Structure formats: C-alpha cells, structure tokens
N, C-alpha and C positions, 0 to 999 in steps of 0.2 A: 661325421665324416664322409666324404665322398671321394672317389677318383676315378680318372677315365676307364671305361670298361668294367667298374666296380659299383656296387650298388650302395646305397646310403647304409650305415651302420653306426652302431654307438653302444655306450652302456648308460645306465640309470645309476647315479650316486647322491645318496642324503648326505648332505654337509651341515654341521652344525659349527657355530661361531669357533675360529682358531683350529679348524681341524682340517687336514688335508688327507690327500690319496697320492700316494707314491706310485710311481710306474703304472698309471693308468692306461690300460691297454684296449685298443678298439680294432678289431678283426673285420676286414670286409670280405663280403662274398659276392659271387658272380650276380650280374643285374638279369632283372627280368621285368616284365610288365603284366599290370592288371588292366583289364579293359571292363566295362560294363555300360548299363543303360539306367538314366534316371527318368522315372515316370511319375505323373501326379495320382490322385486316389481315384481318377477315372482312367487310368492306364494310359494316359495320353503322353507324349514326350515332352520333356521339360528341357528347353535350351536355355542356355546361359547360365546354368547351375554351376557354382564354384566347387572344387573339392579343395577345402581350405587348409584340412591337416590329415596327416597320415600317422598313424601309431604303429611302429614296429612291435608286435604284441609280444614275441619272445624275447625281446631285449627290453622291452618297456621304455622305448624312446619314441618321443614325438617329434614329427618333421612339421613345423610351422611353415607351409608351403606361401602362404601370404606374406609372412615376414621375411622369406627368402627371395620374394619377386624383386626387391631391388638390388639383390647381388646377381640378377641375370637369370634366375630361375624361373621357369614358366609356371604360373597358377593353372591347373588343368580345368577347362571349361567344357560344358557339354556341347555337343553341336545341334543342329536342327531336328535330329534324331533321337536327341537326348543321350547320344553315346560320349563316352569319356574314355580315356586312355591315360596311365601312370607309368613312366618307367623309372628306371634307376632303382627299383626296390629288389630286396633280397629273393632271389627265386625260391620258390617251394615253401616260404614261411607265410604267417598268417599277420593280416594287418587288419586295423580299424580304419574307417574312414569318416571325416566330417563333411557333409556338405549344405552348402548356404545359398539362398536365392531370396531376393527382396520380396517376392509374393508369397513365399512359404516358409514355414517354420523350420529351423536348422534340424538336420536329420543325422543320424549315424548308423553306420554298419560295421559290425565287427565279425570276425572270424573268416574273412575273405582271403584265400590262398593266392598267391602272386603266381600266375600262369594258370590257374585254374578257372573252373566256370563260375562266373559272378552272377547271383539272381540280380533281378531289377530292384533298384532302390526307389521306394515310394516316398513321395514328399506330400505331406498335408498342408491346407492352408493355414490352419492354425489361429491363434487368436491376437489381435493386434493389441499390444503392450506399449501406451506411451508413459513417459516419465520426465521428471524432472529433478536435476542433482543441484541441491540447495544447501547453503551454510546453515550449520547449526545455530539457531538464535535469531540471526537477521534474515533469513530465508532470502538470501542473494543468491542469483543463479550462477553456477560454476561450468566455464566452459572447458572442452577437452578434457574431461574427465574420463577415466576408464571405468566402464561400468560392467561388472562380472555378475551374470545371473545363472546360479546353480539350482538344478533340480534336486529338492530333498530327497525324493525317492529313488531307488536304483533303477538304472545306472545314474549316477551323480554326473551328468553332463553339464558343463559349463559354457555357455554362449556370452560372447563379449560384443561390447558396442562402445561408443564414446559419445559424450554429449557435445550438442551443436554449441555455436556462439550465444545462444540465449539459454544454455544449461538444460536443453530438452533432448530426448532420446526416444526414437521409435525402433520397435523390435516384434517379430513375430514368433510365438511359442505354442506348443503343444499344452492342452490342458494338464493340470497337476500344480503341485506346490513348489515354489522356489523362493530361494534368498537372493537378495540385490545388495551389492555391495560395491561402492565407488572408492578410487583412489587416484593418486596423483602425486608429483614430487613434492609438492607443499603441503598436501591435506590426505587425510584417510577419512574413511567412513566411521561414524559414529557407532554403527551396530549393523547389524546385517537385516536388512529390512524385508519381513517376509512378506509374500504374495501368493496368492491362489488364484490360478487361472481356472475358472470354473467352466468355461464354454457357454454360459447362459446369456452373455453379452459378446458381440463380434469386437468391443474394444475395452479395454480396462486400462487404469491409471496407477500409478505408484510414485511417490515421492521419496528420493534417497538423499540423506543428510551427510553431510562431510563437516570438518572441522580442521582447523590448522595441526600439523604433524608435531608430534614430540617423541622422543626417544625414551626409552627405560632399560637400564642395563642393571646387572647384578651377577652374585656369584653364589654358588652351592657348593659348601665345605662339609668335611668330615667333623664331627663335633669332637672325636677323640684324638685324630692324628692331624687335624687341620689340613688334610690333602684335598684336592679338588675331586669332585664328583662329577663323572661324564655320564651323559645320557639320562639326567634328570629332566622330569618334564613340567614346564610351567606355563600358565596360561593366563591371558588377559580378559576381563568380563567387562562388559558395558550393559546398563540396564538389565542385569540378570541373563544376559547372553554371551557366551564366549565369541570372541571376535579374533582370537589369535591364540595359538600355541607353540612354543619354542622348546628344543632340548640343549641342554648343556654340551659343550664341547670339552676336550682333553684337559682345558685350564679351568672347568667348572663355571665358565661364564655364559651368560645368556643375553640376548638383544632382542628388543621390540622397536618397531615403529609403529605407533599408534596416534589416534586423535587425541586431541587436548580435550580438558573437561573430567568430570569424575569418573574414575575408573578404578577397578579392583583387580590386585595383583595376587594370583593364586598358585601356590605350589601343589601338584598333582601327586607324583610318585617318583620313587628312584629305587631302584633294585637292591634289596639288602638294607635299606633303611627305614625308619618310621616317620612319620609326619613331624614336622619342626613346631615349635609353639606358634611362631608368626606364618603358619601355613595360608592365611588370608587376611589380606589387609585392603583398605579403601585408600586411594591416592586421587589427588587434584592436579591433574597435569597442564600445567600453562603451555600458551603457544610456543611453540620453538623450544620448549624446555628439554634439557637433558637431566632426566631425574635417575639418581643411583639408589637402587632399592636396598634396604639394608640386607645383610647376607643370610641365607638359609644355612643354620647349622644342624645337620642332619645326625642324629645318634643311630649307631648301627643296631640292626634287629638283635636281640640278645639270643644266645644259643641256650637251647634246652635239651635235656637228656631224659628219655622216658625209659624206666625200665619195667617189663611186663613178667 
C-alpha cells in the first residue's frame, strides 16, 4: 500500500488453500529517500542500470518496481554518473535492492538504511548464459515462458527473464550453482534444471524443458476423528528432484499445478502425527488432467509416560 506523503508499506502473509486472514492491517509511515551510486568492477560509473525491486526488510515485503511501471510508477535508473534515487520508502528502515543491466550480472545490496549513507554498488560483467525452453519429448521451442534462475548457495537470489519467439533466452550471471525452471499459463517445468556457471568460458548454455500443465489435489485427515489436519506438508518430485512443496489449509486440502508425465507425490510431515502408509506414491499425470490423490489418513502420535 502507498498513499500521498506516506511511504510504501505492507505485510507478508503465507496462505494455504481455503485459508483467510481477517482484519489484515497495513501501517504506513513517513516517506524517505535512498540515494546511491552504481559502478563497475573498474570503479567506473554505470549509466542505465535499473533498480528493479526493493525489499522492505523489516516487513519482509517486496516492491516489484518494474511490474508497477504500467500503473504510473517510475523505475529508478542510474544517470551518467551512475547515481540513483528512490523515494517513497519508509524513513529509517532497512531495505534491499536488486539492480539489473543488460551488460552486467544482476546484483543485490541488502541492509541499506533509508536516509542514510549508501556505499557504492558494484556490478560485475558475469558469464553469458544462453538457453532454450523446449517441450519435453518433441523438443519444440516454447515462446514467452517465464524463466526463473535461482542461485543454490546463500543468498538464494532469483533472476527472471522470458523466452523469445524462438524459445531462446540470454542472461548474465555471476559464477556459482543455479537451478533453472520455466513456467506459463498452460505448461510447467518438468524439473529444476541445474547449471553451474564455472567462469572458465565466457558463454554457457542450458536447455529447460516444460510439459502441459496438470493439477493435483487431495486431503489430509485425522485417522481417528476424520477431522482435517492443517499445516501438513506435501511435495511433488520429478526424476528424483523436488519441484513443488505445499501445505494444507484449515480444510486439510492441498493443491498443486504440475507438469504432465511421471511424477511422485509424497507426504513429508504433520505436527503430532506419524507418516501414513501411502506416504509416497508414483502417478502419471495426463496433459490437462485434474488428478485427485487418495486421502492421507494420519494416525496421531501415541502418548507415552515414563516413570523414573
């Protein structure tokens, strides 16, 4: 939320299926400004770098500035001296920034205080990663797919891009390990494709595979009382790799959108209950299918008394 003469504010809420948060309250505070400079690894100013996202660290709320641009919000861009300024931020609070430039790898800066002194943010050239989003099996290119590339080491930063008309994408990344995943309205990634940016070559390549989407739904119930169990964790696995994790809501229900094909459905945990007999099962999802999984009936953990 934002209002005249007030800073961006919000709250972070994790919701599961059929769960609601009554009387959600957002408190706005006085607006402040954070200013700084973006330079390259040779300490030369970088012009044209975009501040794509701001995280309000105290509230754990992200402000996707590039997504807000169609609503009339300006995306901060560095000038010829590499300087930038971002207003409408809560004065005195800590924020984290994401900086993007076509000639450099995405960079993040955390722990910056609104209204305080901001150290220079350094961009590195990075390694050029080229890729293709392809259908699983036919290897046909998929256009306009959202590609998420997540660093596997702390901090787990995520960089996003989209595939072009021929299914290809290009992005710059710093050396390290990453997982690549693609998705769209009618398709999902078959797995998280690992790629290691070694830095030994200036260009690396990865193929990311997708398949038609399907849905998986089910329930988790108490085996004694038949009452729903909230907060149980369920996961989907593809080729030995977890591709999604979900939690049940107040009705004990869960829901996944997954790629079609061979998939494993697994039960992970629920506080106060032991694993059900059908804790792990393999299913074959047809394209566009709505698969209803057998109910997970959980026996409560038996009570014990020990006398010493």
